[in-house]
N, C-alpha and C positions, 0 to 999 in steps of 0.2 A: 143583388145585397147580398153579402153576408149569411146563414145560415145558423142559430145558434146547435147543438148537442147537448145530446145529457145522458150518458156513459158512468151504468152501470156495474163496474166488474160484480165477481160469487163471492159467496165465501159463507155458505150455508150464516150461521148467529151471527157473524159477526154484519152482516147487511143494516144492522140496528146505526152501522157510523154512520151509514148514508140517508138514514133520515134524520138522525140528529143537522148532520150538511146543511139539506134544507128546508130541515125550520128554520134554521139562522137564514137561509139567504131569504123568508118569504118575510124576515122580521128587518134585515138589513135596507132592500128594496123590496117598502109594502104595497105599491104600486108594480108590479110585476105584473103583468095578469095572463102573459103564457109569455116562455121564456122560450123554450125549447119546443120547437118546432120539428125534432128529431129526440127519443128516447129512444137507448137504449141498452141490454140488458141483459147479463148471463147470471143461471141460477139463481143466489137468493138475490141480485143484484134484476134479473131478469122479473118477477114479486112486485120488488121494488114497483121497476119501467113500466111495467101495465098496467098499477093501479095506478100512478101522479097518471099515465095517460088516459085512463076510463074515462078521471073523473070527472062528473059532470062539471064542477064548480071552478073558482079560480086556483091561482096555484098557492098561493096559499090555507084556502079549504083546501087542498091534496092531501099538503105535504101534511094539515093537519092531524083530518082524518086517517094519512099511511100511520102519522105516527104514537095517536086517539089503538088506533090495532097495533102495536108493536109494545104497546107499556103492557098491555093487562094482555101479553104471552105469558104466555110456559106450556115446558116441553107436553104436554098430555095435548095440546090441541094443534099438531105437529103430528109425533109420534107416539104411537101407542107402549111405555115405555110400564106394565108391570111384569110382571118374577114369570110371569106363567108366557107375556110375547115377548119379551126377551130369548127365556133357553123357547121358544119354539121357532123364534129362529135362528138363533145358533143350532140346536139337533136340521132344522132346513134346509140348512146349509150343508154340516155335513152328510147326511142324505144322500143327497145329488150325486156326491158319489159314487153312489147305485144305480146313480141315471144321466150318466154317459156330462157327469157333474152338470144339468139339467137343471130349471125348478118345476113340479110334475102340476102341481096345479096353474102358476103363476114363478114371474120371473123372481129371481133369487135374489134376496134384501138379509140383513141382517132385523131392518126394523122395519115395522110397518108403518109407512106412514098415509093413511087410508082418510086419518084426522084433515092431516096437512092438505086435503080437496077438498076436504067437507066445508074448510073456512076460507080458500079460496073464492070459491063459489059464493059464497056466504058478503062476502070483501068489494069480489074486484066483478064491477059490469059491466062485462065483456062489450057490450049489446049500445055501450055507448062510444066505443072504437070509429064502428063505422061512424057513429051520427057529427061527430066530431073532425075525423076528415072530406066528410058532405062540405063542412063546415066551410077549414078551410081552418079551422084550429089547429090541427094537428094533418103534419107532411108523413111523416110513415112515424110506427110500433116497431121493430125487432123487437128477440129472442132469440140466443145460440143457444142450442142443441149437440148431441153429437150419436154422429149416426153409428154403431155396431157392426154395421155390413163392411157399409162403405165405410167407417175407419172417417170420413170428415166432417168438419164442423159445417155444420146448417146453420142458417140464421133466417127463422122463418117472418115474416115482417108484413103486415098486414100498414096499408099509405095510396098515396094517390096511386090515379090508374097510369100514370105519364113513370111510371117508379116501376124498372124490367129489375128483369131476375137476374144476374150473373154467376159465372164460374170462375176461380184461381185455383193456385194448387192449393186442391184438398178442404179448400172449403168451397162451397153455394152457398148463393142467393136465392133466395127461393117465397115465392108468396103465398100469403096465406087465410084463411081468418083464423085468429085467433084463440083461442081458450083455455077453457082451465089444463087441459095434457100435455100441454102445450111449456103453459111454467113446472107441471109437474118433471116434463120432460126437459127442459133446462136444467130444473134443482135435484133430479137424482142420483146422487154425488154413488160412482160404484161402488156396493159391496156392504153399500148402509141402505139407500132408496134400492126399490124395484122400478126395471129401463120398464120405457113406459112405449105404447106400440102406437108410431105412427105411420100414414103414409104406406104401409105396408111395410112396415121396418121397426126395431128397437131405439127407441134414443136412451144418452142419456147425459150424464151434467155435460152444458155445451161449453165448463172451462177447459176438463178433458178434449187434448191437440186443435186446444184455439191457438194460433199460430200467434193472430192480433186484431186482439179482441178490437181497436179500433177500426178493424175495413166497414163493420158494416154501417158503421154512422159514414164514412167517408163513402162509401159504393148507392148510398139514399141522399147527401149533399150535402149534405155536416162540409161549411168551411173554419167553423171559428169550435170546438167544443170541453165543453165543461164536463170533467172525470171527479169519481172519487172516487178512492181507490181502499185501501179494506186493511197496510201493510205500513208499518213506520220506515221499515226499507229503502222507501225512494229518495229519504234525503242521504244527501255521502257526509255527516256526521252519522251517519249509524253503519258505511261499509269500512273493513277491515278490522274492526272493533271486536280485542279481545273478548271471547267466555271465557266464566271459568272454567277450570283442570275437572274432564269426568270424574263422576265417580262410582262408575259400570257405564259395561257396556249398554249404548240405547236400548228404550225398551222400543214395545211391540209399538206402542202408541207413538212412539220418539218420531219409530222408524215412518209409524201411518201419515205424524200430523207433517214430513218432510217432507211426501210425497199428494199431501194438500197441499202444502205451500209452492209449492212449483209448478200447479196447474192455476192452482186459482192468485197468488202472484204472477212468476215471473214472469207469465206471456205477458202484461202490462205494460210492468216495469220496462221489456226490452221493447215494443211497438213503441211506449211514446217514446223511450233513448229514442228510436231509428227515423221519429219524426221528428225529431227537434233537431239531427242533425240530416234529416234532407231541407227541415226550413234553413237550416248553417249553411246547405248549399246554391240553394234556391237564390237566397239571400245576393250569393260570388255572383248570380249572371246580369246577362238586362233587362229586361224587360223583353226585347226583341226577343231574344234567343229564351230565351223563359214559353212564350208565348207554344215556340216549336217543339218544347217537352213534352212524352205520350200521357196526357195529360197529368202530370203531377203540380204539384200548387201550395204553396206554404198555407196551412195547419196553426189555427190560432189556437193555441190552450193551457188551461189553468187547472191543473190538480191539484184534489185539498184528498189528504192524506191522513194517518195519525200520525200525533205526534207522540205517541205512550201505542209499547207493545199492548197488542191485543189478547196475544196469552198467555201474559204472565196477569192482566188484569183476568183470566177465566180461571190462570192454576188459582186464585184467593176466591172463586166463587164457584168451586170444582159442588162445594157443598149444597147451592141450590140446584143441583141435578136428582130424581125422586133415588130416596135411598137402592132400590134394584139396578138402577145403573148407575151410578156412583161405583157401587159394587163391582160392576164389571167395566167398568173404564178403572179403579183401581186397583183394580188383578195386572191389566194388560201398562202400567204405567204412561196414565191416562192424571198426570199432573205435577202441578209445582218441581214435587221429589222426586220425582220420578224423571221430567224429561220429555213426558208429551204431551206437555197442555196445548197444545198449539191445538189435540186434537178435539179436547174438547171448548176450545175458542169457537170448530163449529156448528157445534153442536146444541149447546147450553142456551134454548129459547129460552130461558126463566127470563121474565122483567123486573130482578134486578140484577140482571146480568147485563140486558138489552139495552135498560134505563141507561144504566153506569156510560158504555157506548152514544148510546143517542145526546147524553151532557156532552164528549168529547168528539163528538162529532159537530155539537151544538160549539162547544168553545175552543174553535180549530179556525172553522170558519169565520168566528167571527176574530180572530185574531188576521186573520185573510181577508181581515174589509176591506182594504184598499185596493186589494186590486182587483176583490169585485166588482166591486161598486167602477172601476178601475175595466171592471169585462165587458161589462154591462151599458158602458155609457155614453158610450159608438154613437152619432146623431144621424146614422146610416139606418143602425140594429136596427128592423124592423116587431122586435121580439120588444123594445122597447115603450 
């Protein structure tokens, strides 16, 4: 019988958009008990994924509780943003040139995200994961991080005993008992947040080097994917649009913003395009020949992604940053005027910005209500 999977991409504060979509889903189909036996996430999407998977209640209540956390979020609950904290981070990165580029007491990072560890420990009941797996409510939950040693994309998963590890080119699946360290590793944006030591290796943000974001869900047995992205670029309406002529050379923030977009957005869009192409090819093959293919199968997908550019929303809400961080971001051009508001869109963990993204996610999902109802309406789907 077909198995649904929820796939949540990375994107820092942009992940608030995913929560709005999940809220809308719980309102569109209020009787859904357990719509996603498989839940996969990367970076900040991994945090949402594990929070949903570990929640002891119904899907609707899990979405509401997750939304409550994002609604009251502030920058200081994710990373320290005082003047001393920011200048200290810059000083430590600069001082590393006298120590072979290595941090002396802790991994190098511009920001201290120790408040995020406290927040995740308080809101995510990790012990419930095994209980839900044993009860049959959850088949598997997976989060992806990047190994700094091997450069491989590692999908740490906790799930049913029959699930096994896998290895493909530059990506592996590793059974693990998930902890807060796995979440911090998956969301450790390089140079911004410190790398995390796990399994005798250092790991960073899972979006880096992740060439196949959908792969973990398929390896864990999913046949149907509900994907929530964080970019409006997937719509053909945005392709090839002429941008305004630049008024200046790229700012530092604009350059970094494009690097972030490449890591957090491009891989997912490319992987979805690949799935659609394989589905089209399999549709041309008769069923007997299709069974002879090497583990290839058609995978139904439903993708919900922003109808508006999130970096433009962030550009309007840069004022929500603490004064210290606002000063540093403006100096690097992380504003709409400087062309680097994409950086702000990943770091703006303020309740104003997050609530606006949640409202957009809710609205976008409601516009796709018919497609969502159709996706979950199949009588043979055990999740309904």
